[in-house]
N, C-alpha and C positions, 0 to 999 in steps of 0.2 A: 305451699298451698295458696297463699295470698298472691304471689307473683303470677301463678297460673290463672287465677280468677281475673287479674288485671289483663293478662294476655288475651283471654277469651273475650272479656268485655271490649278490649280495644279492637279485636278482630270483628266483633259484632258491629261496633261503631263504624269501622272502615267499610264493611259490607253495606250498611245502611246508607253511608255517604255515597258509595259507588252506585247503589240503586237510585238514589236521589239524583245524581249527576246524569245517569242514563235516562231517567225520566225527563230531565230538563233538555237533554239533547234530542230525545224522541218523544215529544208530547203525545199523550194518548189521543187517538183519533176520536172525533166527536161529530155526530151527524149535524148538518146544517141544512135548514130548509129556506130556500130563497123564493119569494113570490115575485112574479113578473108577468108581462103580457105575452101572448102567443107569438107576436112578431119579434119581440126582443129575445125570447127563448130560441127562436129560429136563427136570428142574427148572431147569437152568442153560443150556438150549439157546439162549435169547436172548442171554445174556451171552457164551457161547462164540462166537456168530456175529460178535461185535464184535472178535474176536482172530484175524485170518486166519493168523497165524504159529503158532497153537496147534492141535495135533492132539489130540483127545480120544479116549481108548480106554477103553471100558467093560469092566472086567476082572472085575466081580462083578455079581450081580443087584441087591443092596442091599435097602433097605426096613426094616431093623432098626437101631435106634440102637446097641445094644451091639456087634453085628457090624461096623457101620460104623466105630465107634471102634477096634475091634481091627484092622481093615484099615488104618486110618490109622497106628496105632502101629507095626504091623509093616512099613509101607512098601509094602503091596500097592496102596494107593491114595494119591493126593496131596491129594485134596479130597473132602469129604463133608458130610452134613447129619445132625444128631442132636438129640435133645431136651436142653434146657439142664441139667436135674437130673442126668441120667446122665453128661453131659459133665463136669460139675463133679466128680462122684464118681470118674469114671475118672481125671481129671487129678490128683486128690488121693490116688489109690490106695485108694479106699474101696469099690470094686465087690466084692461078696461072691464072685462066681464067678471073677473075674480079678484076683488080688492084684498089688500094685505100681503105682506111678504111671505114667500114660500121659504121659510127659514130652515126646513128640514132637508133641503136639496144640497148635495155636494157633488163636485166634479170628479170624474175618473179619467176621461180621455177625449180629446178632439178626434173625431173620426173623419170620414170623407165628406166632400162637398155635396150637398143636396141641390140639384140643378132645377131652376124654374123653367118649365115648358109653357109657352103660349101656343096653343093649337087652335086653328080655325077650321071649320067644317068644309066639306067639298064644295058647297055652294056659296061660301062667304067670300066677298072681295077684299076683306080686311088685310092690310099689310102692316099695321102698327096698332098700338094701344089707342092712338088717336081715333082710329076707325071703328072703335067698339061702341060708340054712342048709339043708343037705340037697339043694341044687340041683346040676344038671349045668351048669357054668359055663366058658365059654371065657375064659381069662385074657389072651389075646394070643399073637402068634406067638413061637416059640422065639427067645431072645436079644433080645427087644424091651423097650423102656422101658415099654410098656403093662403087661406082666406084673409089673414091679416096682411100678408105680403101683397096679394092681389089688390086689396083696398088701397094700400100705400101707393102702388104703382098707378092705379087709376087716378087717384087724387093728384099725383105728380104731373099727370098729363091733363089735369083739369077736367077729368071725367068723374063726376059725382056718382055715388051708388044709385041715385035716383035717375041717372041718365042711362042705366042699363037694367035689363031684367035679370038680376042676379039670382043664382040658385046654389044651394049647398048640396053636393052629391058625392057619393063615393066614386073613386076613380074608375072602377070597372063600369059602373052605370054611365058615367060621363062619356067614356069612350064609345059606348054603344049608342048613346043619344046623339053624339057628334056625327057618327056614320049615318044614322037615320035622318039627319037633318033637323032634329028636334032642338039642337043647340047650335048657335052660331060660332061660339068660341069657348075655350076652357083654359084655366090655369091648373097646372099640375107640378108639384115639386117632388122630384124623385131622381135618383141616380140613373143616368142613361146607361144602356138602353132599358127603358121601363116598359113593362108588359102592356099597361093601358095605352101608352103612347104608340106602341107597336100596333095594337089593335086598331087605333084610330087612323094611323097613317096607312095601314094596309087597306083601309076602307075609303081612302081618298082625302083624308084630312092632311093639313100641312102645318109645319112649324113657322112661326113668325119671329123675327129679331126683336129683342128688347135691348135697345142701344140708343145712345144719343145724349145730348146735353141734359135733358130732364132726368135721365137715369143717373148721370154723374152728379147732379145736384142732390138727388135722393141718396146716393151713396155717401156723399159728404156729410149728410145728417145721420146716416145709419151705417156706421163702419162695419157692421156684420155682413152687409151686402158685398159680394165680390164678383168681379167680371169673370166670365168663363165662356167656353165655346162647346157646342155640341158638334163634334167632328162630322164632316160630310159622310154620307152613307151609313150613319148610325141607325137611321130609320128608313123604311121603304120610300123610294122616290125623293129622298133628301139628297140633292146633288151638290149642295154647298154647305159649308159650315154655318151654324146658326149662332149669332152673338146673343148672350143672355146673361143672367146673374144667378147667383146661388148663395146658399147659407150653409155653414158647417153644421154637421150633426155632432151631438155631444153625448157621450156615455155618462150616465148619472147614477147616483145611488142615494140612499137615505143617510143622514148624518150619523144615525145610531147603528149603522151596519158594522159588523165586526172588522177590525182593522186588518187582521190576518187574512180573512176571506177576500177583502178588497185587493190586498196585495197579490194573493195567489191567483185571483181571477184575472188581474191585469197580466201577470206572468203567462197564464194560459192563453189569454187573448192574443198577445203579440207573438207567442210561440207558434200559434196556428194560423197566422196571417201572412207569412212570407209569400210573395208572388201573387197576392190577392188583387182582384180587380173590382173596384178601384183601389189603388195602393193606399196604405196608411203612412203618413209622414210622422215618423217617431220624434222628430225634432219639434214639431208643432203639437204633439199629443198632450203635453202638460198644460197648454195655454187655454184652459177652459174659462168661460166667461164668468164663472162663480168660483168660490174657494174650493181647492182640492180636498178630498177626503184624506184623513191622516194616512190611511193605507196606501192611497195613490201617491201621496207626497213621498212616502218612504220608498215606494217602488222606483220613482223617477230619480230620487236622490241616490239610491244604491246603484241604479243603472249608470248614472253619470260617474260615480266613483269607480265603477268597474271598467270604464272605457280606457 
């Protein structure tokens, strides 16, 4: 009788252990809600589709690096995309308009290069930043990294903001006003071919080179700035390649975001990006300007071990 009880008890223990192991191997699914902007939700649509247990809620419109970073820091959003230079400045507490370090930011991946376009209107004779003195210039949307970059470039050429009639406008409105002659020039930072630039160039606006010794001096002080080309015929009536600069975009999340979700989101992102235009450089992806999230660090470490 006693051995039989022991046998039954041992069998029960074995079953409980087996169930426990099975639960460890296959953790129960749990619903996760991620808050983000509408633009980031669209950019990561393929990656989110790989995570059936994750619900994405777009709580802001998005589209501006500074406001995206502010939303992440405040906890309004959990994941976002911003330009690398502004991300670094925010993390280090060096943003002029928003003092204090953005300590809740963590890196996930370096994405593609965001290219600066300098566009002049159909009636403008400007051929360089030097020629913008006295012009009516769109510097970029309010709260955007474009406005900071435009100001740096103008100052590198000795053009103070008081020397131009600067305006902060959304890109769509900028393109329309360039074509109508209400603006002389505009800065836009987007991956080409960008719809607002297409609209402007179809209406007779043209691209201007951003190149030369003063640009190189600026790049020496700001290593996030990279030389790049807009290939010929990217835009209407663009017969030659345009020399300009760009800044990497960075995929970011909050420091308190679940490690497993970050890991799986990166898995889904890179699984749905093969052959994408512009392409993602997997070797550069971990080189974010701020510390990686633990889930991202685990993803890149395991990817390296699996090679």
